[in-house]
TORKOL-4160 file (C-alpha; in steps of 0.2 Angstrom, whole numbers, padded with zeros to 4 digits, m for minus):
364
<pt num="1" X="0021" Y="m0114" Z="m0150"/>
<pt num="2" X="0015" Y="m0118" Z="m0132"/>
<pt num="3" X="m0001" Y="m0109" Z="m0127"/>
<pt num="4" X="0009" Y="m0101" Z="m0112"/>
<pt num="5" X="0021" Y="m0094" Z="m0125"/>
<pt num="6" X="0007" Y="m0088" Z="m0136"/>
<pt num="7" X="0000" Y="m0078" Z="m0121"/>
<pt num="8" X="0017" Y="m0071" Z="m0118"/>
<pt num="9" X="0018" Y="m0065" Z="m0136"/>
<pt num="10" X="0000" Y="m0058" Z="m0135"/>
<pt num="11" X="0007" Y="m0046" Z="m0121"/>
<pt num="12" X="0000" Y="m0055" Z="m0106"/>
<pt num="13" X="0011" Y="m0060" Z="m0092"/>
<pt num="14" X="0010" Y="m0077" Z="m0084"/>
<pt num="15" X="0013" Y="m0077" Z="m0065"/>
<pt num="16" X="0012" Y="m0092" Z="m0054"/>
<pt num="17" X="0000" Y="m0091" Z="m0039"/>
<pt num="18" X="0010" Y="m0102" Z="m0028"/>
<pt num="19" X="0027" Y="m0103" Z="m0019"/>
<pt num="20" X="0035" Y="m0117" Z="m0008"/>
<pt num="21" X="0052" Y="m0120" Z="m0002"/>
<pt num="22" X="0052" Y="m0137" Z="m0011"/>
<pt num="23" X="0050" Y="m0128" Z="m0028"/>
<pt num="24" X="0064" Y="m0117" Z="m0025"/>
<pt num="25" X="0075" Y="m0131" Z="m0019"/>
<pt num="26" X="0071" Y="m0144" Z="m0033"/>
<pt num="27" X="0073" Y="m0131" Z="m0047"/>
<pt num="28" X="0054" Y="m0133" Z="m0053"/>
<pt num="29" X="0052" Y="m0114" Z="m0051"/>
<pt num="30" X="0067" Y="m0111" Z="m0063"/>
<pt num="31" X="0059" Y="m0123" Z="m0075"/>
<pt num="32" X="0043" Y="m0115" Z="m0075"/>
<pt num="33" X="0052" Y="m0099" Z="m0080"/>
<pt num="34" X="0062" Y="m0107" Z="m0093"/>
<pt num="35" X="0049" Y="m0118" Z="m0101"/>
<pt num="36" X="0032" Y="m0111" Z="m0097"/>
<pt num="37" X="0035" Y="m0092" Z="m0099"/>
<pt num="38" X="0032" Y="m0088" Z="m0081"/>
<pt num="39" X="0038" Y="m0071" Z="m0077"/>
<pt num="40" X="0032" Y="m0068" Z="m0059"/>
<pt num="41" X="0024" Y="m0075" Z="m0043"/>
<pt num="42" X="0011" Y="m0071" Z="m0030"/>
<pt num="43" X="0008" Y="m0078" Z="m0013"/>
<pt num="44" X="m0005" Y="m0076" Z="0001"/>
<pt num="45" X="m0009" Y="m0083" Z="0018"/>
<pt num="46" X="m0018" Y="m0098" Z="0012"/>
<pt num="47" X="m0003" Y="m0103" Z="0000"/>
<pt num="48" X="0009" Y="m0102" Z="0015"/>
<pt num="49" X="m0002" Y="m0111" Z="0026"/>
<pt num="50" X="m0003" Y="m0125" Z="0014"/>
<pt num="51" X="0016" Y="m0125" Z="0011"/>
<pt num="52" X="0021" Y="m0124" Z="0029"/>
<pt num="53" X="0007" Y="m0136" Z="0036"/>
<pt num="54" X="0008" Y="m0150" Z="0023"/>
<pt num="55" X="0027" Y="m0152" Z="0022"/>
<pt num="56" X="0042" Y="m0153" Z="0033"/>
<pt num="57" X="0052" Y="m0141" Z="0022"/>
<pt num="58" X="0050" Y="m0127" Z="0034"/>
<pt num="59" X="0053" Y="m0136" Z="0051"/>
<pt num="60" X="0071" Y="m0133" Z="0052"/>
<pt num="61" X="0069" Y="m0115" Z="0048"/>
<pt num="62" X="0056" Y="m0113" Z="0061"/>
<pt num="63" X="0066" Y="m0121" Z="0074"/>
<pt num="64" X="0081" Y="m0110" Z="0070"/>
<pt num="65" X="0071" Y="m0094" Z="0071"/>
<pt num="66" X="0063" Y="m0099" Z="0087"/>
<pt num="67" X="0080" Y="m0101" Z="0095"/>
<pt num="68" X="0084" Y="m0083" Z="0090"/>
<pt num="69" X="0068" Y="m0078" Z="0100"/>
<pt num="70" X="0057" Y="m0075" Z="0085"/>
<pt num="71" X="0039" Y="m0081" Z="0086"/>
<pt num="72" X="0022" Y="m0079" Z="0078"/>
<pt num="73" X="0020" Y="m0066" Z="0064"/>
<pt num="74" X="0038" Y="m0060" Z="0065"/>
<pt num="75" X="0044" Y="m0078" Z="0063"/>
<pt num="76" X="0033" Y="m0081" Z="0049"/>
<pt num="77" X="0037" Y="m0065" Z="0040"/>
<pt num="78" X="0056" Y="m0069" Z="0040"/>
<pt num="79" X="0052" Y="m0087" Z="0035"/>
<pt num="80" X="0041" Y="m0081" Z="0020"/>
<pt num="81" X="0053" Y="m0068" Z="0015"/>
<pt num="82" X="0067" Y="m0080" Z="0014"/>
<pt num="83" X="0057" Y="m0089" Z="0000"/>
<pt num="84" X="0052" Y="m0073" Z="m0008"/>
<pt num="85" X="0069" Y="m0066" Z="m0009"/>
<pt num="86" X="0075" Y="m0082" Z="m0018"/>
<pt num="87" X="0061" Y="m0081" Z="m0030"/>
<pt num="88" X="0064" Y="m0062" Z="m0033"/>
<pt num="89" X="0082" Y="m0066" Z="m0037"/>
<pt num="90" X="0076" Y="m0078" Z="m0050"/>
<pt num="91" X="0065" Y="m0066" Z="m0058"/>
<pt num="92" X="0077" Y="m0051" Z="m0057"/>
<pt num="93" X="0084" Y="m0053" Z="m0075"/>
<pt num="94" X="0066" Y="m0052" Z="m0081"/>
<pt num="95" X="0062" Y="m0037" Z="m0070"/>
<pt num="96" X="0078" Y="m0028" Z="m0076"/>
<pt num="97" X="0074" Y="m0032" Z="m0095"/>
<pt num="98" X="0057" Y="m0026" Z="m0093"/>
<pt num="99" X="0062" Y="m0010" Z="m0084"/>
<pt num="100" X="0052" Y="m0014" Z="m0069"/>
<pt num="101" X="0036" Y="m0019" Z="m0078"/>
<pt num="102" X="0037" Y="m0038" Z="m0075"/>
<pt num="103" X="0047" Y="m0050" Z="m0064"/>
<pt num="104" X="0038" Y="m0047" Z="m0047"/>
<pt num="105" X="0034" Y="m0057" Z="m0032"/>
<pt num="106" X="0021" Y="m0053" Z="m0019"/>
<pt num="107" X="0020" Y="m0053" Z="0000"/>
<pt num="108" X="0004" Y="m0049" Z="0010"/>
<pt num="109" X="0002" Y="m0039" Z="0025"/>
<pt num="110" X="m0007" Y="m0047" Z="0039"/>
<pt num="111" X="m0026" Y="m0049" Z="0035"/>
<pt num="112" X="m0030" Y="m0044" Z="0053"/>
<pt num="113" X="m0026" Y="m0026" Z="0047"/>
<pt num="114" X="m0039" Y="m0026" Z="0033"/>
<pt num="115" X="m0049" Y="m0012" Z="0042"/>
<pt num="116" X="m0034" Y="m0003" Z="0049"/>
<pt num="117" X="m0027" Y="0010" Z="0037"/>
<pt num="118" X="m0013" Y="0016" Z="0048"/>
<pt num="119" X="m0008" Y="m0001" Z="0053"/>
<pt num="120" X="m0008" Y="m0007" Z="0035"/>
<pt num="121" X="0004" Y="0007" Z="0030"/>
<pt num="122" X="0016" Y="0004" Z="0043"/>
<pt num="123" X="0016" Y="m0015" Z="0040"/>
<pt num="124" X="0019" Y="m0012" Z="0021"/>
<pt num="125" X="0033" Y="m0001" Z="0024"/>
<pt num="126" X="0041" Y="m0013" Z="0036"/>
<pt num="127" X="0039" Y="m0028" Z="0024"/>
<pt num="128" X="0046" Y="m0018" Z="0010"/>
<pt num="129" X="0061" Y="m0013" Z="0020"/>
<pt num="130" X="0064" Y="m0030" Z="0027"/>
<pt num="131" X="0062" Y="m0039" Z="0010"/>
<pt num="132" X="0077" Y="m0029" Z="0003"/>
<pt num="133" X="0071" Y="m0033" Z="m0015"/>
<pt num="134" X="0066" Y="m0019" Z="m0027"/>
<pt num="135" X="0054" Y="m0032" Z="m0036"/>
<pt num="136" X="0044" Y="m0037" Z="m0021"/>
<pt num="137" X="0026" Y="m0030" Z="m0021"/>
<pt num="138" X="0017" Y="m0028" Z="m0004"/>
<pt num="139" X="m0001" Y="m0035" Z="m0005"/>
<pt num="140" X="m0014" Y="m0023" Z="0002"/>
<pt num="141" X="m0033" Y="m0027" Z="0001"/>
<pt num="142" X="m0044" Y="m0015" Z="m0008"/>
<pt num="143" X="m0055" Y="m0013" Z="0007"/>
<pt num="144" X="m0060" Y="0005" Z="0012"/>
<pt num="145" X="m0046" Y="0006" Z="0024"/>
<pt num="146" X="m0034" Y="m0003" Z="0012"/>
<pt num="147" X="m0038" Y="0011" Z="m0002"/>
<pt num="148" X="m0032" Y="0024" Z="0010"/>
<pt num="149" X="m0016" Y="0014" Z="0014"/>
<pt num="150" X="m0013" Y="0011" Z="m0004"/>
<pt num="151" X="m0012" Y="0029" Z="m0009"/>
<pt num="152" X="0000" Y="0032" Z="0006"/>
<pt num="153" X="0011" Y="0017" Z="0002"/>
<pt num="154" X="0013" Y="0023" Z="m0016"/>
<pt num="155" X="0017" Y="0040" Z="m0010"/>
<pt num="156" X="0030" Y="0033" Z="0001"/>
<pt num="157" X="0037" Y="0023" Z="m0013"/>
<pt num="158" X="0031" Y="0006" Z="m0008"/>
<pt num="159" X="0026" Y="m0005" Z="m0023"/>
<pt num="160" X="0009" Y="m0012" Z="m0020"/>
<pt num="161" X="m0001" Y="m0027" Z="m0027"/>
<pt num="162" X="m0019" Y="m0022" Z="m0023"/>
<pt num="163" X="m0029" Y="m0038" Z="m0019"/>
<pt num="164" X="m0047" Y="m0043" Z="m0016"/>
<pt num="165" X="m0054" Y="m0033" Z="m0030"/>
<pt num="166" X="m0070" Y="m0040" Z="m0037"/>
<pt num="167" X="m0078" Y="m0027" Z="m0048"/>
<pt num="168" X="m0076" Y="m0013" Z="m0060"/>
<pt num="169" X="m0079" Y="m0001" Z="m0045"/>
<pt num="170" X="m0067" Y="m0009" Z="m0034"/>
<pt num="171" X="m0054" Y="m0008" Z="m0047"/>
<pt num="172" X="m0057" Y="0010" Z="m0051"/>
<pt num="173" X="m0055" Y="0014" Z="m0032"/>
<pt num="174" X="m0039" Y="0006" Z="m0032"/>
<pt num="175" X="m0033" Y="0014" Z="m0048"/>
<pt num="176" X="m0038" Y="0031" Z="m0041"/>
<pt num="177" X="m0028" Y="0028" Z="m0025"/>
<pt num="178" X="m0013" Y="0023" Z="m0036"/>
<pt num="179" X="m0015" Y="0039" Z="m0047"/>
<pt num="180" X="m0017" Y="0050" Z="m0032"/>
<pt num="181" X="m0001" Y="0043" Z="m0024"/>
<pt num="182" X="0009" Y="0046" Z="m0040"/>
<pt num="183" X="0002" Y="0064" Z="m0042"/>
<pt num="184" X="0007" Y="0068" Z="m0025"/>
<pt num="185" X="0025" Y="0061" Z="m0028"/>
<pt num="186" X="0027" Y="0072" Z="m0043"/>
<pt num="187" X="0021" Y="0087" Z="m0034"/>
<pt num="188" X="0034" Y="0083" Z="m0020"/>
<pt num="189" X="0048" Y="0081" Z="m0033"/>
<pt num="190" X="0049" Y="0062" Z="m0031"/>
<pt num="191" X="0052" Y="0049" Z="m0044"/>
<pt num="192" X="0034" Y="0044" Z="m0051"/>
<pt num="193" X="0040" Y="0026" Z="m0055"/>
<pt num="194" X="0032" Y="0016" Z="m0042"/>
<pt num="195" X="0026" Y="m0002" Z="m0047"/>
<pt num="196" X="0008" Y="m0007" Z="m0044"/>
<pt num="197" X="m0004" Y="m0020" Z="m0050"/>
<pt num="198" X="m0023" Y="m0022" Z="m0047"/>
<pt num="199" X="m0029" Y="m0040" Z="m0044"/>
<pt num="200" X="m0047" Y="m0043" Z="m0049"/>
<pt num="201" X="m0053" Y="m0060" Z="m0043"/>
<pt num="202" X="m0063" Y="m0070" Z="m0056"/>
<pt num="203" X="m0069" Y="m0088" Z="m0051"/>
<pt num="204" X="m0077" Y="m0083" Z="m0034"/>
<pt num="205" X="m0091" Y="m0074" Z="m0044"/>
<pt num="206" X="m0096" Y="m0091" Z="m0052"/>
<pt num="207" X="m0095" Y="m0101" Z="m0037"/>
<pt num="208" X="m0106" Y="m0088" Z="m0028"/>
<pt num="209" X="m0120" Y="m0090" Z="m0040"/>
<pt num="210" X="m0118" Y="m0108" Z="m0044"/>
<pt num="211" X="m0136" Y="m0116" Z="m0044"/>
<pt num="212" X="m0144" Y="m0099" Z="m0042"/>
<pt num="213" X="m0144" Y="m0095" Z="m0061"/>
<pt num="214" X="m0150" Y="m0104" Z="m0077"/>
<pt num="215" X="m0138" Y="m0117" Z="m0083"/>
<pt num="216" X="m0134" Y="m0106" Z="m0099"/>
<pt num="217" X="m0126" Y="m0093" Z="m0087"/>
<pt num="218" X="m0114" Y="m0105" Z="m0079"/>
<pt num="219" X="m0096" Y="m0099" Z="m0077"/>
<pt num="220" X="m0100" Y="m0083" Z="m0087"/>
<pt num="221" X="m0101" Y="m0070" Z="m0073"/>
<pt num="222" X="m0083" Y="m0069" Z="m0068"/>
<pt num="223" X="m0078" Y="m0067" Z="m0086"/>
<pt num="224" X="m0091" Y="m0054" Z="m0089"/>
<pt num="225" X="m0085" Y="m0044" Z="m0074"/>
<pt num="226" X="m0067" Y="m0046" Z="m0080"/>
<pt num="227" X="m0071" Y="m0039" Z="m0097"/>
<pt num="228" X="m0081" Y="m0025" Z="m0090"/>
<pt num="229" X="m0066" Y="m0021" Z="m0079"/>
<pt num="230" X="m0054" Y="m0022" Z="m0093"/>
<pt num="231" X="m0064" Y="m0009" Z="m0103"/>
<pt num="232" X="m0063" Y="0003" Z="m0088"/>
<pt num="233" X="m0044" Y="0000" Z="m0087"/>
<pt num="234" X="m0042" Y="0004" Z="m0106"/>
<pt num="235" X="m0053" Y="0020" Z="m0104"/>
<pt num="236" X="m0042" Y="0025" Z="m0089"/>
<pt num="237" X="m0026" Y="0023" Z="m0098"/>
<pt num="238" X="m0032" Y="0033" Z="m0113"/>
<pt num="239" X="m0037" Y="0048" Z="m0103"/>
<pt num="240" X="m0028" Y="0065" Z="m0103"/>
<pt num="241" X="m0025" Y="0062" Z="m0084"/>
<pt num="242" X="m0014" Y="0047" Z="m0087"/>
<pt num="243" X="m0006" Y="0054" Z="m0102"/>
<pt num="244" X="0001" Y="0068" Z="m0092"/>
<pt num="245" X="0007" Y="0056" Z="m0079"/>
<pt num="246" X="0015" Y="0044" Z="m0092"/>
<pt num="247" X="0024" Y="0059" Z="m0099"/>
<pt num="248" X="0032" Y="0063" Z="m0082"/>
<pt num="249" X="0038" Y="0045" Z="m0082"/>
<pt num="250" X="0024" Y="0035" Z="m0072"/>
<pt num="251" X="0021" Y="0017" Z="m0075"/>
<pt num="252" X="0003" Y="0010" Z="m0077"/>
<pt num="253" X="m0004" Y="0000" Z="m0063"/>
<pt num="254" X="m0006" Y="m0016" Z="m0073"/>
<pt num="255" X="m0023" Y="m0026" Z="m0071"/>
<pt num="256" X="m0020" Y="m0043" Z="m0064"/>
<pt num="257" X="m0033" Y="m0058" Z="m0065"/>
<pt num="258" X="m0033" Y="m0068" Z="m0049"/>
<pt num="259" X="m0042" Y="m0083" Z="m0044"/>
<pt num="260" X="m0042" Y="m0090" Z="m0062"/>
<pt num="261" X="m0042" Y="m0109" Z="m0058"/>
<pt num="262" X="m0058" Y="m0117" Z="m0063"/>
<pt num="263" X="m0067" Y="m0125" Z="m0049"/>
<pt num="264" X="m0081" Y="m0133" Z="m0059"/>
<pt num="265" X="m0075" Y="m0150" Z="m0065"/>
<pt num="266" X="m0088" Y="m0150" Z="m0079"/>
<pt num="267" X="m0079" Y="m0135" Z="m0087"/>
<pt num="268" X="m0063" Y="m0132" Z="m0096"/>
<pt num="269" X="m0049" Y="m0130" Z="m0083"/>
<pt num="270" X="m0042" Y="m0116" Z="m0094"/>
<pt num="271" X="m0059" Y="m0107" Z="m0097"/>
<pt num="272" X="m0055" Y="m0091" Z="m0087"/>
<pt num="273" X="m0037" Y="m0090" Z="m0094"/>
<pt num="274" X="m0042" Y="m0091" Z="m0112"/>
<pt num="275" X="m0057" Y="m0079" Z="m0110"/>
<pt num="276" X="m0046" Y="m0066" Z="m0101"/>
<pt num="277" X="m0031" Y="m0066" Z="m0113"/>
<pt num="278" X="m0027" Y="m0048" Z="m0116"/>
<pt num="279" X="m0011" Y="m0037" Z="m0118"/>
<pt num="280" X="m0004" Y="m0026" Z="m0104"/>
<pt num="281" X="m0012" Y="m0038" Z="m0091"/>
<pt num="282" X="m0006" Y="m0052" Z="m0080"/>
<pt num="283" X="m0014" Y="m0069" Z="m0076"/>
<pt num="284" X="m0008" Y="m0077" Z="m0060"/>
<pt num="285" X="m0014" Y="m0095" Z="m0059"/>
<pt num="286" X="m0012" Y="m0110" Z="m0048"/>
<pt num="287" X="0001" Y="m0123" Z="m0054"/>
<pt num="288" X="m0013" Y="m0135" Z="m0059"/>
<pt num="289" X="m0020" Y="m0122" Z="m0071"/>
<pt num="290" X="m0003" Y="m0117" Z="m0078"/>
<pt num="291" X="0001" Y="m0135" Z="m0082"/>
<pt num="292" X="m0017" Y="m0138" Z="m0090"/>
<pt num="293" X="m0014" Y="m0122" Z="m0101"/>
<pt num="294" X="0003" Y="m0128" Z="m0106"/>
<pt num="295" X="m0004" Y="m0145" Z="m0111"/>
<pt num="296" X="m0021" Y="m0141" Z="m0118"/>
<pt num="297" X="m0024" Y="m0122" Z="m0119"/>
<pt num="298" X="m0032" Y="m0114" Z="m0134"/>
<pt num="299" X="m0027" Y="m0096" Z="m0136"/>
<pt num="300" X="m0037" Y="m0089" Z="m0150"/>
<pt num="301" X="m0033" Y="m0070" Z="m0148"/>
<pt num="302" X="m0036" Y="m0056" Z="m0136"/>
<pt num="303" X="m0052" Y="m0051" Z="m0129"/>
<pt num="304" X="m0060" Y="m0035" Z="m0136"/>
<pt num="305" X="m0054" Y="m0019" Z="m0128"/>
<pt num="306" X="m0072" Y="m0013" Z="m0126"/>
<pt num="307" X="m0077" Y="m0028" Z="m0116"/>
<pt num="308" X="m0087" Y="m0037" Z="m0130"/>
<pt num="309" X="m0104" Y="m0043" Z="m0124"/>
<pt num="310" X="m0100" Y="m0041" Z="m0106"/>
<pt num="311" X="m0114" Y="m0028" Z="m0102"/>
<pt num="312" X="m0127" Y="m0039" Z="m0111"/>
<pt num="313" X="m0121" Y="m0054" Z="m0101"/>
<pt num="314" X="m0122" Y="m0044" Z="m0085"/>
<pt num="315" X="m0139" Y="m0039" Z="m0089"/>
<pt num="316" X="m0144" Y="m0057" Z="m0090"/>
<pt num="317" X="m0138" Y="m0060" Z="m0073"/>
<pt num="318" X="m0148" Y="m0045" Z="m0067"/>
<pt num="319" X="m0164" Y="m0052" Z="m0074"/>
<pt num="320" X="m0159" Y="m0069" Z="m0065"/>
<pt num="321" X="m0160" Y="m0059" Z="m0049"/>
<pt num="322" X="m0141" Y="m0056" Z="m0046"/>
<pt num="323" X="m0137" Y="m0039" Z="m0038"/>
<pt num="324" X="m0119" Y="m0037" Z="m0045"/>
<pt num="325" X="m0115" Y="m0023" Z="m0033"/>
<pt num="326" X="m0121" Y="m0031" Z="m0017"/>
<pt num="327" X="m0112" Y="m0048" Z="m0022"/>
<pt num="328" X="m0096" Y="m0038" Z="m0025"/>
<pt num="329" X="m0096" Y="m0031" Z="m0008"/>
<pt num="330" X="m0101" Y="m0048" Z="0000"/>
<pt num="331" X="m0087" Y="m0057" Z="m0010"/>
<pt num="332" X="m0074" Y="m0044" Z="m0004"/>
<pt num="333" X="m0080" Y="m0046" Z="0014"/>
<pt num="334" X="m0079" Y="m0065" Z="0013"/>
<pt num="335" X="m0062" Y="m0065" Z="0004"/>
<pt num="336" X="m0055" Y="m0054" Z="0018"/>
<pt num="337" X="m0063" Y="m0066" Z="0031"/>
<pt num="338" X="m0056" Y="m0081" Z="0022"/>
<pt num="339" X="m0038" Y="m0074" Z="0023"/>
<pt num="340" X="m0040" Y="m0070" Z="0041"/>
<pt num="341" X="m0045" Y="m0089" Z="0044"/>
<pt num="342" X="m0030" Y="m0095" Z="0035"/>
<pt num="343" X="m0019" Y="m0082" Z="0044"/>
<pt num="344" X="m0024" Y="m0088" Z="0061"/>
<pt num="345" X="m0022" Y="m0106" Z="0056"/>
<pt num="346" X="m0005" Y="m0102" Z="0049"/>
<pt num="347" X="0000" Y="m0094" Z="0066"/>
<pt num="348" X="m0006" Y="m0109" Z="0075"/>
<pt num="349" X="0004" Y="m0121" Z="0064"/>
<pt num="350" X="0020" Y="m0110" Z="0067"/>
<pt num="351" X="0016" Y="m0111" Z="0086"/>
<pt num="352" X="0014" Y="m0130" Z="0086"/>
<pt num="353" X="0030" Y="m0132" Z="0076"/>
<pt num="354" X="0039" Y="m0121" Z="0087"/>
<pt num="355" X="0033" Y="m0131" Z="0102"/>
<pt num="356" X="0038" Y="m0147" Z="0093"/>
<pt num="357" X="0056" Y="m0142" Z="0093"/>
<pt num="358" X="0057" Y="m0146" Z="0111"/>
<pt num="359" X="0062" Y="m0136" Z="0126"/>
<pt num="360" X="0081" Y="m0139" Z="0124"/>
<pt num="361" X="0081" Y="m0134" Z="0106"/>
<pt num="362" X="0070" Y="m0119" Z="0108"/>
<pt num="363" X="0081" Y="m0113" Z="0122"/>
<pt num="364" X="0097" Y="m0115" Z="0112"/>
């Protein structure tokens, strides 16, 4: 049995952290679904910047939309949603068979709104309505303003992928926002079944401390943080509070491992994927990591529900001078800034490609 299938049988969903128009057109996404047990997909501004900037696949669509008067963010949103609607339709049978637990795609709100709760909420509602797909998550960052928007979005019935979470504490804040949104829906007599996932980033931890800790601790921090967070998640879903919500029909907010591609060429490409194998979770991985897993992965069982040795490992990092809480805050800030950079570059690419259509074409 392929390692990808073994993960699926273990109870973990495999999602692809990528989307391009080419993979939709040439059938490669369909093959990933059929052959590698892929059951969902995520996107972000960096992914779309790469897809639009490095190929000509979107040029005709940009020109066509420019002729209708669309520009900038509005043009990009419709361009991206064209791809994501097609992907959502491919995953719809999985979504329906899993009763809404799996088979999702994700579209991010503008990173420029990371500190604007009201703006984020309005953008999330607009994307959800414009997408017209029940299996599309709107990605909202787990910043202080984002947490406020997440609760309101869940209350409004907008499915949310909480992104840019880096620690147990970040995760618990996102989970609390989700629970409050669901509790408010129940109090208002609304359906509590609103989908959500909480995306915890892994590899950026190890990149941040590379060269600053003893060699024995290399590539161990992200895994330890993930395992600590998994334990917190298991404890949350064993609580009386959750039991009451589940009895009323609520769905759990699934824990999702993001940034699981290995950046250290001296380590196993599938190290993070193998270490964070766990039921009732999701791993969204770059295509390179997915293919490495299918070819050479070693799935030896699920990680311990109690986090195993995570606290002992984190104590070692503390003794090596790493302040976990300060680093988590820094990583979230840097992650938000990185997406802003990708977003601005993406908007410039679209402006350049719009201009390249020529005045006669652009004018129609």
